[in-house]
Structures are given as C-alpha cells and as structure tokens.
Backbone bond lengths (Angstrom), bond angles and torsions (degrees), N, CA, C in turn:
res aa  C-N    CA-C-N  psi(-1)  N-CA   C-N-CA  omega(-1)  CA-C   N-CA-C  phi
1 M - - - 1.452 - - 1.530 111.21 -
2 K 1.365 116.65 -40.77 1.462 120.01 178.66 1.518 111.24 -63.53
3 S 1.336 117.19 -37.36 1.466 120.83 179.40 1.519 110.78 -63.50
4 T 1.332 115.86 -39.71 1.475 120.01 179.04 1.520 110.04 -63.74
5 R 1.334 117.26 -43.77 1.466 120.83 178.93 1.522 110.97 -61.79
6 L 1.324 116.20 -40.81 1.462 120.81 179.40 1.529 110.81 -61.14
7 L 1.335 116.68 -44.48 1.463 120.76 -179.32 1.524 110.97 -62.24
8 F 1.332 116.55 -47.51 1.464 119.23 -179.05 1.524 111.48 -66.93
9 S 1.320 118.01 -32.88 1.469 120.72 176.13 1.516 110.70 -63.50
10 M 1.334 116.73 -42.29 1.463 120.37 179.57 1.521 111.13 -64.76
11 L 1.338 116.64 -42.14 1.467 119.87 178.36 1.518 110.83 -64.09
12 A 1.338 117.93 -41.15 1.467 121.29 179.77 1.517 111.06 -63.10
13 V 1.341 117.42 -39.97 1.460 120.36 178.61 1.522 110.25 -61.14
14 G 1.346 117.18 -41.60 1.461 121.17 178.99 1.509 112.22 -61.97
15 V 1.349 117.44 -39.62 1.464 120.99 179.91 1.513 110.35 -69.88
16 V 1.344 118.12 -43.56 1.462 120.78 -179.67 1.526 110.73 -63.16
17 A 1.327 117.19 -39.47 1.464 120.43 -178.96 1.517 111.62 -63.34
18 A 1.360 117.25 -26.09 1.455 119.98 -176.99 1.527 113.12 -90.45
19 A 1.334 118.28 -6.99 1.457 120.71 -175.39 1.531 111.54 -67.52
20 N 1.336 115.51 146.67 1.468 123.13 175.21 1.528 113.36 54.42
21 A 1.310 116.95 44.06 1.456 119.86 -179.48 1.526 111.41 -114.20
22 I 1.314 118.30 21.17 1.459 123.16 -175.18 1.526 109.27 -96.13
23 S 1.343 116.51 137.15 1.469 119.25 179.03 1.528 110.09 -130.86
24 F 1.343 115.43 154.72 1.458 123.01 -176.63 1.529 109.76 -124.46
25 S 1.337 115.41 146.22 1.463 121.14 177.24 1.535 108.21 -152.03
26 N 1.341 116.41 178.46 1.477 121.97 177.82 1.529 111.77 49.85
27 I 1.327 116.64 48.97 1.463 122.49 -172.72 1.522 110.13 -92.78
28 G 1.329 116.79 134.70 1.452 119.40 177.86 1.511 112.57 -169.01
29 S 1.337 115.30 178.87 1.463 121.89 177.86 1.509 109.47 -159.01
30 F 1.317 115.80 157.37 1.453 120.91 171.29 1.524 108.77 -161.56
31 G 1.320 116.16 165.73 1.454 122.10 -177.56 1.512 109.28 136.51
32 T 1.332 116.40 -157.47 1.463 120.00 -178.69 1.523 111.91 -79.41
33 V 1.323 117.82 -6.10 1.460 122.39 179.33 1.521 108.46 -134.54
34 D 1.315 117.32 135.62 1.462 120.48 176.59 1.527 109.60 -82.76
35 G 1.333 115.44 147.26 1.461 120.56 176.72 1.512 110.18 -127.23
36 A 1.321 116.99 131.74 1.463 122.23 176.65 1.525 107.98 -106.88
37 A 1.325 117.72 129.79 1.464 121.87 -174.54 1.518 111.17 -98.13
38 T 1.331 115.99 140.30 1.466 122.53 174.74 1.530 108.03 -135.65
39 P 1.348 117.70 150.13 1.468 119.84 179.37 1.518 111.46 -78.03
40 L 1.311 116.18 155.32 1.463 121.97 174.05 1.521 108.25 -109.13
41 G 1.306 116.60 132.80 1.459 120.05 174.35 1.507 114.80 81.92
42 G 1.317 118.83 14.21 1.451 120.21 178.62 1.516 110.71 -173.85
43 A 1.319 116.81 165.71 1.459 121.31 -178.04 1.521 112.15 -80.10
44 T 1.327 116.81 -20.74 1.465 120.50 179.48 1.522 108.57 -129.29
45 F 1.333 115.58 168.98 1.459 118.67 -179.92 1.523 111.78 -73.40
46 A 1.321 118.23 -19.33 1.461 119.72 174.97 1.525 108.44 -72.29
47 N 1.317 116.18 134.60 1.465 122.71 177.55 1.524 114.01 65.84
48 A 1.327 118.29 25.50 1.458 121.75 174.30 1.531 108.77 -104.21
49 P 1.336 118.37 139.29 1.467 119.19 -178.43 1.522 113.61 -77.47
50 G 1.335 117.13 -11.98 1.456 118.20 -176.13 1.510 112.99 -154.60
51 I 1.336 113.81 173.28 1.456 121.33 179.17 1.521 108.12 -134.24
52 N 1.339 116.32 139.81 1.457 121.85 -178.23 1.525 109.21 -120.51
53 F 1.329 116.17 130.78 1.458 121.87 174.03 1.517 109.10 -105.01
54 S 1.349 116.70 122.02 1.467 122.21 173.77 1.520 107.22 -92.85
55 L 1.318 116.66 123.28 1.457 121.47 -176.58 1.522 108.66 -99.24
56 S 1.330 117.01 117.51 1.469 121.70 -170.79 1.524 113.07 -63.46
57 D 1.321 118.18 -32.27 1.465 120.89 179.63 1.518 108.59 -148.40
58 G 1.316 116.12 59.42 1.456 120.57 -175.71 1.504 112.93 -85.23
59 S 1.328 117.33 61.22 1.462 121.11 179.65 1.515 110.60 -134.31
60 S 1.318 114.60 138.50 1.461 121.77 171.71 1.519 107.08 -114.79
61 V 1.334 117.34 126.75 1.464 121.44 -178.55 1.523 108.83 -119.36
62 N 1.350 114.88 131.38 1.468 123.20 177.04 1.522 113.30 52.92
63 G 1.338 114.79 43.57 1.458 120.23 170.13 1.507 116.23 84.13
64 V 1.341 117.63 -0.60 1.466 119.35 176.75 1.526 107.32 -73.45
65 G 1.317 116.75 110.77 1.456 120.73 -173.73 1.516 113.22 -73.42
66 K 1.320 115.10 147.79 1.468 121.36 174.40 1.508 108.47 -131.68
67 N 1.313 114.88 138.51 1.463 121.41 176.76 1.518 109.04 -123.28
68 I 1.330 115.60 135.50 1.461 122.44 179.21 1.519 106.71 -133.82
69 I 1.314 116.83 140.49 1.465 120.87 172.96 1.525 108.05 -121.36
70 V 1.322 115.51 128.19 1.469 120.86 173.28 1.527 106.96 -119.00
71 F 1.332 115.87 149.61 1.456 118.90 -178.42 1.522 110.24 -149.09
72 F 1.336 115.34 156.11 1.465 121.82 178.84 1.523 108.89 -169.48
73 T 1.317 115.34 165.54 1.465 122.70 171.06 1.516 107.18 -112.48
74 V 1.326 116.34 135.97 1.463 120.76 179.53 1.526 108.25 -124.89
75 D 1.343 115.81 134.41 1.461 122.15 -179.65 1.529 109.88 -127.70
76 A 1.322 114.79 136.28 1.462 120.88 173.25 1.520 109.09 -83.24
77 D 1.314 116.31 165.85 1.456 121.16 175.31 1.530 108.68 -65.04
78 A 1.316 116.54 152.27 1.469 120.84 178.10 1.526 109.21 -55.84
79 G 1.311 116.03 131.08 1.454 120.63 -179.48 1.507 114.51 90.01
80 D 1.357 117.66 -1.23 1.460 121.78 178.66 1.523 109.88 -114.62
81 D 1.327 115.69 156.50 1.458 122.75 173.86 1.525 109.22 -126.58
82 F 1.335 116.11 150.18 1.457 120.37 174.51 1.523 109.65 -74.85
83 T 1.327 116.00 147.19 1.462 121.59 177.38 1.524 111.49 -114.42
84 Q 1.344 117.58 -33.67 1.463 121.05 -177.15 1.513 110.50 -166.77
85 F 1.338 116.05 166.79 1.453 120.55 168.68 1.515 108.71 -134.95
86 N 1.320 114.71 148.83 1.463 122.38 178.88 1.518 107.49 -108.04
87 L 1.317 117.50 120.39 1.461 122.96 177.13 1.524 107.39 -91.79
88 V 1.346 116.35 117.69 1.467 120.96 -174.35 1.527 109.30 -120.71
89 P 1.339 117.47 98.24 1.460 119.87 176.07 1.530 110.50 -89.07
90 V 1.319 116.73 147.68 1.463 121.77 171.72 1.518 106.19 -117.36
91 G 1.334 115.99 113.32 1.457 120.28 -178.62 1.511 110.57 169.56
92 F 1.338 115.74 -174.08 1.457 120.49 -179.11 1.527 110.06 -150.09
93 L 1.323 113.84 160.63 1.454 121.29 175.58 1.517 109.40 -120.88
94 F 1.320 116.45 140.56 1.460 122.65 169.49 1.524 105.37 -131.10
95 N 1.337 115.73 102.73 1.470 121.13 -170.62 1.535 109.91 52.60
96 G 1.301 115.83 39.46 1.464 119.98 -174.56 1.514 113.48 -119.92
97 R 1.334 114.35 175.39 1.461 122.69 178.17 1.529 108.66 -130.84
98 A 1.323 115.91 139.35 1.465 121.34 173.58 1.523 107.64 -138.14
99 K 1.312 115.32 129.26 1.463 120.63 179.46 1.519 108.45 -136.28
100 V 1.327 116.38 132.64 1.463 122.12 176.94 1.527 106.96 -126.69
101 T 1.318 116.33 117.37 1.465 121.81 178.01 1.520 107.50 -104.57
102 V 1.336 116.21 113.61 1.467 122.12 -175.68 1.520 108.80 -105.36
103 Q 1.319 115.62 123.54 1.465 121.57 177.98 1.526 108.38 -112.19
104 S 1.337 115.99 118.56 1.464 122.75 179.43 1.525 108.16 -110.90
105 V 1.334 117.12 118.68 1.463 121.79 -172.88 1.524 109.89 -122.16
106 D 1.337 115.47 136.12 1.463 122.13 171.07 1.521 106.90 -137.96
107 G 1.336 116.80 97.90 1.467 120.86 -177.45 1.521 110.37 61.95
108 A 1.334 116.40 -122.63 1.462 120.85 -179.79 1.519 112.28 -80.09
109 Y 1.344 117.56 -13.56 1.464 120.66 -178.91 1.528 109.61 -81.99
110 N 1.328 116.49 131.08 1.462 122.00 -177.37 1.527 108.65 -138.36
111 Q 1.325 116.62 120.03 1.462 121.65 -179.95 1.522 108.90 -119.84
112 T 1.341 116.67 132.05 1.465 121.33 178.03 1.520 109.38 -118.80
113 D 1.332 116.62 128.18 1.462 123.12 176.51 1.528 108.30 -122.10
114 V 1.337 116.21 137.17 1.461 120.64 -176.79 1.527 109.71 -118.81
115 Y 1.328 114.78 123.27 1.466 123.19 174.62 1.528 106.19 -103.51
116 S 1.334 117.51 124.99 1.457 119.97 -177.00 1.522 110.53 -142.65
117 Q 1.335 115.82 129.43 1.460 122.03 178.05 1.524 108.43 -134.92
118 V 1.342 116.57 141.99 1.461 122.59 179.37 1.516 108.00 -140.06
119 G 1.343 116.55 140.81 1.462 120.60 173.91 1.510 112.07 122.82
120 T 1.343 114.61 -142.70 1.461 121.85 179.77 1.521 107.17 -125.17
121 L 1.326 116.80 107.75 1.462 121.19 -175.84 1.521 110.59 -171.06
122 H 1.343 115.26 161.30 1.460 120.80 168.03 1.524 106.64 -81.11
123 L 1.316 116.64 138.70 1.458 120.25 -173.83 1.533 111.11 -70.37
124 P 1.341 118.19 122.09 1.465 121.15 178.58 1.526 111.13 -83.45
125 S 1.330 115.94 163.10 1.466 120.50 175.07 1.527 109.15 -86.25
126 Q 1.334 116.26 165.40 1.458 121.39 -178.23 1.532 108.91 -148.20
127 V 1.342 115.98 136.15 1.464 121.54 178.69 1.525 109.46 -101.13
128 Y 1.342 116.54 136.17 1.458 122.70 179.38 1.531 108.96 -125.03
129 P 1.347 117.80 127.28 1.470 119.46 175.78 1.522 110.63 -70.64
130 L 1.321 115.68 151.58 1.468 122.12 178.09 1.519 109.93 -121.89
131 A 1.323 115.80 150.05 1.470 119.98 170.34 1.525 107.71 -63.43
132 L 1.321 116.82 145.86 1.460 121.42 -175.22 1.529 110.33 -71.77
133 K 1.315 115.11 91.23 1.458 122.72 178.31 1.527 107.58 -137.29
134 N 1.354 116.74 159.36 1.463 119.02 -176.18 1.528 113.04 -106.95
135 H 1.338 117.97 9.38 1.463 121.20 -178.19 1.528 108.59 -150.72
136 Y 1.337 116.38 134.88 1.463 120.59 173.63 1.518 109.73 -142.29
137 D 1.342 115.60 137.00 1.460 122.14 165.26 1.522 105.74 -95.95
138 V 1.332 116.21 119.86 1.467 121.13 -170.80 1.523 110.29 -114.85
139 T 1.338 115.82 132.95 1.460 122.69 172.56 1.520 107.72 -129.20
140 A 1.326 116.89 131.98 1.460 121.12 179.51 1.523 109.49 -124.60
141 L 1.330 116.42 123.38 1.458 123.02 174.98 1.523 108.01 -97.15
142 I 1.332 116.34 117.86 1.464 122.88 179.76 1.519 107.96 -103.13
143 Q 1.330 116.83 125.07 1.463 122.04 -179.79 1.518 109.15 -123.47
144 L 1.335 116.50 122.83 1.462 122.62 -179.64 1.519 109.16 -119.01
145 G 1.321 117.02 140.49 1.459 121.06 179.22 1.513 111.26 -169.86
146 G 1.340 116.38 -170.81 1.456 121.27 -177.70 1.509 112.25 -115.02
147 M 1.337 115.66 162.06 1.456 121.36 175.77 1.530 109.01 -75.73
148 D 1.325 115.39 167.82 1.468 120.71 177.50 1.522 108.88 -81.53
149 T 1.319 115.96 84.55 1.461 121.92 -179.62 1.514 108.86 -152.55
150 N 1.338 116.54 158.88 1.466 120.87 178.00 1.526 111.96 -87.76
151 Q 1.342 116.85 -4.05 1.463 120.33 -179.34 1.532 109.90 -78.76
152 T 1.342 114.54 172.27 1.466 119.61 175.62 1.522 109.22 -59.46
153 R 1.341 116.70 137.09 1.468 122.06 -177.96 1.516 108.91 -130.20
154 V 1.328 115.25 122.72 1.473 120.74 -179.91 1.520 109.06 -134.25
155 A 1.322 115.59 135.05 1.470 121.85 170.60 1.522 106.01 -130.85
156 S 1.319 116.22 110.60 1.465 121.28 -175.39 1.519 110.11 -117.55
157 L 1.334 115.82 129.62 1.465 122.11 176.19 1.518 107.49 -137.14
158 T 1.327 116.92 108.12 1.467 120.93 -175.79 1.522 112.81 -96.22
159 H 1.340 117.32 -28.74 1.466 121.78 179.52 1.528 109.23 -142.62
160 L 1.329 115.29 147.81 1.453 120.58 174.24 1.525 107.73 -139.70
161 S 1.342 115.37 120.97 1.465 120.73 -178.32 1.518 111.11 -115.47
162 F 1.325 114.55 147.23 1.456 123.03 173.83 1.529 106.33 -120.42
163 I 1.330 117.44 117.65 1.461 121.84 -177.98 1.531 107.87 -117.19
164 Y 1.326 115.96 122.32 1.470 121.53 -172.90 1.527 111.82 -103.98
165 S 1.333 114.89 147.15 1.465 122.18 173.36 1.524 107.67 -119.20
166 E 1.319 115.83 146.02 1.463 121.03 -179.67 1.515 109.69 -139.10
167 K 1.326 115.77 167.01 1.467 121.00 175.49 1.518 108.63 -146.72
168 P 1.331 117.08 153.46 1.464 119.85 179.22 1.526 111.08 -66.64
169 V 1.310 115.72 144.66 1.462 121.00 171.93 1.521 106.61 -83.06
170 P 1.339 118.53 120.61 1.467 119.44 -178.31 1.530 110.89 -63.56
171 E 1.324 115.38 131.88 1.460 120.36 175.31 1.520 108.47 -82.90
172 P 1.328 117.67 153.03 1.473 120.09 -179.75 1.532 112.55 -54.09
173 A 1.327 117.47 -39.30 1.474 120.04 -179.58 1.523 110.43 -65.55
174 T 1.346 116.88 -39.31 1.464 120.72 179.67 1.518 110.48 -65.71
175 L 1.347 116.21 -41.65 1.465 119.73 177.97 1.519 110.63 -62.22
176 S 1.344 116.90 -43.25 1.469 120.27 -179.99 1.519 110.42 -62.14
177 L 1.340 116.07 -41.83 1.463 119.99 178.93 1.519 110.94 -62.96
178 G 1.324 116.32 -43.01 1.469 120.67 179.35 1.513 111.77 -62.68
179 F 1.337 116.67 -46.93 1.467 119.67 178.93 1.531 110.63 -63.52
180 G 1.333 115.99 -37.69 1.457 120.02 178.44 1.522 111.83 -62.72
181 L 1.331 116.52 -43.03 1.468 120.08 178.59 1.524 111.31 -65.52
182 F 1.335 117.14 -40.89 1.461 119.44 177.61 1.524 110.63 -62.48
183 A 1.338 117.02 -41.12 1.465 121.07 179.06 1.530 110.41 -64.01
184 L 1.339 116.70 -40.65 1.465 121.45 178.99 1.522 110.69 -62.91
185 I 1.336 116.61 -44.54 1.471 120.80 179.30 1.530 110.21 -62.06
186 A 1.343 116.17 -45.37 1.468 120.38 -179.90 1.527 111.11 -61.71
187 K 1.342 116.67 -40.58 1.468 120.54 -179.06 1.525 110.52 -65.96
188 K 1.355 117.09 -42.32 1.465 119.91 179.61 1.525 110.75 -63.02
189 R 1.340 116.87 -40.23 1.466 119.89 178.76 1.528 110.94 -64.20
190 K 1.332 116.78 -39.71 1.458 120.75 179.56 1.525 110.28 -65.10
191 I 1.354 116.82 -41.04 1.472 120.68 179.51 1.521 109.16 -62.87
192 R 1.348 117.15 -43.26 1.481 120.72 179.95 1.527 110.61 -62.57
193 R 1.352 116.30 -43.99 1.466 119.56 179.42 1.540 110.66 -61.82
194 D 1.338 116.78 -41.19 1.464 121.15 -179.79 1.527 110.83 -65.39
195 Q 1.339 116.74 -37.42 1.465 120.29 -179.55 1.517 111.16 -71.30
196 Q 1.349 116.90 -31.66 1.457 120.07 -179.90 1.527 112.01 -77.32
197 S 1.332 117.57 -19.99 1.473 121.17 -177.85 1.507 112.34 -76.05
C-alpha cells in the first residue's frame, strides 16, 4: 500500500510541476472586426493557460456576413506536450450561423478543427484533442452570418477564448522507475498470496 502511495505522489508532483507553463506570442487579428487579445489566468501571456480575443463589433445582422481572423503562437513548457484545447465562444445566434475554423500547425504537421453552430442558441464551448506536440502556430477564421430565412437574423460573438491543457512528457528514467514500482507492488502481492495459501 505504501508503494502505491509513493507512485501516485510522484505522478502528482510531475503534474503540478507542469501546471501553468503555457506561453503565447505573435498575437494578432484582422478582418472586418478588430480583436484585442488578453491572457487568461495571469497578468501576462507568459504562464497563462489561455488567450481571449475581445471582438469590438462581432455581430452579423440580417445576413450581412462578417469574417475575422485571429492568430497566435502557443508554446508548452519545456518537457511538456499539449493534449487538447477548449474553444470558448461568448455570444448567441438568432436564426444565425457561426463557424470557426482553427488551424494548428507545427512544421509539417497540420491539424484543422471546425466549430459550427446554426439556429437560435447561446454558443456552447467545445473541446478538441491535439497531437502531442509542444508548439503550435494557430490561425482561426471566424465566419458570422444568417440562415436562409426572411426573419430577423443575428449572429453575435463578443469574445473567443482558447484554453490549452498540457502534460509532462515521461522521461525514460521516470518510466523505468514507474515500471519498477509496479513490478515491486505486484511481487509483494504475490508473496502475500503465497504466504496466505
């Protein structure tokens, strides 16, 4: 039992050491709406888990389409890899359409995720898994418009946040230690079972 506690304590220390180690750079936006970026979870973009874009006039009324592009580079702490990002829009649709196409690039690796909502609703958040990499150049195309109807059509998006999760990359020595502890626990259990028989 003590060996099991020791193993989980070591794993917990590794996770805590990796928390809040995400940084952002090369931040910008352009299109028919300006976006101002602010960090989430910290006073600066260094060591913040996410980035928030405030859209100064992110509304489409009666089918007049609006396109916005936001972009940034995100880096994990040395020795960590990204696992996923949560796309968190703040806005609503009334007979409207909202689409966000997120392109995450690391060298030759290119991942595209599409967020799409249509109808009348408050925009929900969505989680997207990422390939285990520690660097991404991210570009997001935001498209707002109306449904094909004669009724009032509104697509409003006032904020868009990207919140990243990461985990430590296990080092070979850490893996060996973990396997060794599991083997030790298994051996002790076998010895106890043999003694009880």
